[in-house]
N, C-alpha and C positions, 0 to 999 in steps of 0.2 A: 938905521937900516943901511945895509951896504948897497951902493948903487949898482954894482956888478951883479949882485944877487937879485936885485929888483928887475934888471933887464932879463936875466935868465928866467925869472918867473913869468914875465910877459911872453917870452918866446915859448915857454912851455904851454902857457894858456893858448897862444895862437896855434901851436902845433896840435893841441888837444881839440881846439875848435875845428881845425881843418880835418882832423881825423873823424870827428863826429859828423861833419858835413859829408865826408866820404861814406861813412856808415849809413847815414840817412839816405843819401843818393843811391847807394847800392840796394838798400831795402826797398826804395821806391821802384827801382828798375826791376827787382825781383817780383814785386807786387804787380807791376804793369805786365810783366811777362806771364805771370800766373793768370791774371785776368784775361789776357789775350788767348792763352791756351784754353781756359775755361770757355770763353766765347766760341772759339773754333770748335771745341768738342760739342758744345750745345748746338751749334749750327749743323754739325754732322749728324747728331742724334735726331734733330728735327727733320733733316732731309731724309734720313733713313725711315723715320716714322711716317713721313708724308708719302714716301715711296711705298711703304707697306700698306697704308690705307688705299692708295691708288690701285695697287695690285689687287687688294680685296674687292674694291669696287668693280674693277674690270672683270674679275672672275665672276662676281655675282651677276653682272650685266650679261656676260656671255652665257652663264647658266640659265638665266631667265629667258634670254633670247632663244637659246637652244631649245628649251622646253616649250616655249611659245610656238616655235616653228614646228615642233613635233606635234603639238596640240592642233595646230591649223591643219596639218596633213591628216591627222586622225579624224578631225571633224569633217574634212572634205570627203574622206573615204566613207564615213558613216552616212553623209548626206547623199552621195552617189548611190550607196546601197539602198537607202530609203526611197530615192527617186525611182530606181529600177524596180523595187518591190511594188511601188504604186503603179508604174506602167504595166507590170505583169498583171496586177489585180484588175486594172481597168480593161486590159485586153481580154481577160477571162470573162468579165461580165458585160463587155461591150455589146454583144449580140442580144443578150437579155434586156438591156436598157433600151436598145432601139426597138425591139419587139414590144416592150411595155409602152413606150411613147407612141408608137404607131397604133397600138390598141386603144389608148386613151384618146388619140386625135381622131381616129376613124370611128369610134363608137359614139353614136348620137344618143343623148339622154332625152327621154320624153317625159 
């Protein structure tokens, strides 16, 4: 074996090893970059989904609160109407009730 040729083979092997290390390092860097990009994208999607859910929740809360307030006003109005009707009815029969009570109180049963 030629000693010059042997050294050339070693240099070729060292150069090939360095090249392979650069290729592996480059591949690792690309993989790390893609993983970081995927993580960032997943975080953005999660934030968008969270925001969407929060908006839906707030909309439903405002809808239920709005209808609840409307129901309270409607019930208050109905209650006031019923109270007024009862007052009118009691005013109409007020004199009759007093006369009936006086008749029963002043009538002596024997």
